[in-house]
C-alpha positions, 0 to 999 in steps of 0.5 A, a space after each residue: 338645603 345648604 346650611 353654611 357658605 364659605 363666603 356670603 355669596 349665593 350658589 347661583 353666584 358661584 355657578 355664574 362665576 364659574 361660567 364667566 371667569 376665565 377658567 383656562 389661562 393662555 398657554 403655547 399651543 403644541 402640535 397634537 399627537 396621533 393619540 387620544 386617551 381613555 383613562 379608567 380609574 377603578 378604585 381598589 382593584 387588586 392584582 391578586 384577583 385581576 391576574 388569575 381572573 384574566 388568565 381564566 378568561 373572566 376579564 377578557 378586555 383587561 387581558 387583551 390590554 395586558 397582552 398588547 401593552 404594558 402592565 404592572 404594579 402602581 405604587 401608592 401612599 398612606 393613608 390610602 384615602 381616595 380623595 387624596 390619592 385620586 387628586 395626586 393621580 390628577 395633579 402629579 403632586 403629593 397631598 400637601 402640595 395639592 391640598 386635599 388631605 382626606 375627606 373632611 377639613 376644618 372650616 371655622 365658618 361651618 356650623 360644626 367647625 368642619 366640612 367636606 373637602 371639595 374642588 375649590 380646596 385644590 391648590 394646583 391644576 389637575 390634568 383637566 385644567 392643563 389640557 384645557 389650557 393647551 386646547 385639548 378636549 377633555 372629559 371627566 366623569 365621576 372623578 373624586 373631588 371634582 364638585 363643584 364642576 369646573 369650567 374645562 374644554 369639555 364635559 365634567 360630571 362631578 361627584 356631588 359631595 353634599 347632601 340633598 334635602 330628600 336624602 337627609 330627611 330620610 336619614 340616608 345622607 350621601 354615602 360616597 359622593 355620587 350624582 344627585 338630582 337636586 344638587 346644583 354645580 355637578 355638570 359643566 357645561 350647565 347646558 348638559 345637566 338635563 341630559 346627564 340627569 336623564 341617565 340617572 333616571 335611566 340608571 335608577 329604572 334599570 338598576 334592579 335588572 342590572 343587579 340581577 344580571 351581575 350577581 344573579 339571585 341569592 340561593 339563601 335568605 340574607 342574614 342580618 350582617 349581609 342585609 346591612 352590607 348589601 344595603 350599604 353597597 347599593 349606592 355604588 352600583 347606582 353610581 357606577 351604572 350612571 357614570 358608565 352610561 354617561 361616559 358611553 355617550 360622551 365617548 361615542 361623540 368622538 370629540 375628545 383628546 382624553 376622557 376619564 371615568 371613575 368606577 368605585 364599586 370594586 372598592 365598596 364590595 371588597 370592603 364588605 365581602 372579602 371574608 366571604 371570598 376567603 373565609 379560611 383566612 378569618 377566625 369568624 367564618 361566615 356560614 356556608 349559606 352566606 358564603 354561597 350567597 356572597 363568595 363570588 360577589 367581588 369577582 362578579 363586580 370585577 367582571 362588570 368593571 371589565 365589561 364597562 371597560 370593554 364597552 368604552 373601548 368599543 365606543 372609543 375605537 381601536 386608535 385610542 390609548 386605554 389606561 386602567 389604574 387603581 389607587 391601591 390594592 386590597 387584602 384581608 382585614 380584621 381576620 381575628 375580629 368577631 363580626 357582630 351584625 349589631 356593630 357599626 359598619 366600620 367595624 365589620 370591614 373584612 377587606 381593606 388597604 391600611 398598608 398601601 398595597 400597590 395598585 394596578 397599571 395597565 395600558 395599551 394602544 398608540 404610543 404604548 410599548 409592549 411588556 416583554 414577558 419571560 414566560 407565557 401570560 397564563 403562567 404569570 404570578 403576582 411575583 412576576 409583576 414589576 413596579 411600573 411607577 407610582 400614582 404621581 406619575 400618571 398625569 406627567 405620562 398623560 401630558 407626554 402622550 398628548 405632547 404637553 409640557 410636564 411641570 417641573 413642580 410635579 413630584 411625578 415623572 413620565 413613565 418613559 419605560 411604558 412609552 414606545 421609544 419611537 414615540 418619545 423620539 417623535 415627541 420629545 419630553 418638554 417641561 415648564 416651571 409650573 402650570 399654575 399661574 397667579 391668575 388661576 390661583 386667584 380665581 381658584 381661591 375666589 370660588 366658593 361652595 356650600 358646606 352643606 349638611 356635612 355631619 349627615 354625610 360624615 356619619 355615612 362615611 364613618 359607617 362605611 369606614 372611610 373616616 374616623 372620629 379622631 380630631 382633625 390634626 395640624 395639617 387640617 388646620 393648615 388647610 382651613 379655608 381662611 388661611 392664605 393659599 399659595 401663589 405662583 408667578 404669572 
């Protein structure tokens, strides 16, 4: 199944090393705050849809968070590639510092000279490592670039970013990373693997009914392009449904300081169906029948995402601080294009984010200040929204809310404007030079992961428009795994 290893060590050895090696370094204990955090990472969520839909009552849970807390624009960076941005969110550092530049990296030991980035390529600690160091209970469900799963003080369900034998034999590969039955290393602790996979089975069994519930039935037959789009989106519905079930179980257990979950279908359907939602923007307008089929698909998926958020809020309880973020927004793309269904999928994207449209930040709960509005909520427009901060600021803000020092080597800063002054007075911001230690960096550099059937996966990524055929650049050469990784003082 796995064609190439980064080093001549078996996958079983990798998993055992992950269990036996000290994944957490000793850190001074800090008093716990009165808050626990639910962090919802919703890919590609766009304010031009969220705000009017919240005002219309279609997103009641996000509206409730906005009206009781803080919200605004979240600045991001280019290129707007999910692995890089979500790793910046999780580390507070830019992509050069954390080492995850895009989807794939040059690897001279891989059969074709390149492979997919994975968690072993990250050159700095993420919030799940830092919280574990300080004795906080942290769970991450489906976060980008977490495969293979790391040893943390909690539960990690990683996105698998290798290809299963079954999928490769069918010629399907893996689209975006997702949970797979036959890929080791997706779950920590390993003892919860069987339990997690039961949710995958349940998701598969209930997926058809969930699609009908979310989208209803199509009044007209699907055309060739629409059939292709719908098939290319299905993996996201499966992944989000599975992660939502797992997160609901983990949150319901109650024992956490922070639980983070990723939702990706909002981005996938926007890439595929933006033209159907706003047909007048495009030279090549879809047929009236296909507009009737798909014109509200994106909004319907936003409604589903809001429902997942509400379900997790209910499971977590009213004493939980809830933060909803997106890595970027979304808008029209290829407006002058002719959408030929015979073309590759990447040329058929009608929604995209090449100029880094700002993402979403919404937070409410203990420790969060309330945004002062100059007009009633229902009269707000996007132009009324201020810039809250940027993607680098999320992890520093999480640390402050949990009374953990902020690393001085982080590019991001705590979002003090959205935190109650009384909270900051009670828990003054503290700092450390860095949360990275020589011991952790050496351990991180010692981890291995199979390169896997990466060409099959990259083909799927190209079809979906997430990577292109350009050669890897000098930055990718610098990130190649046989180069020295940085070190930090003890």
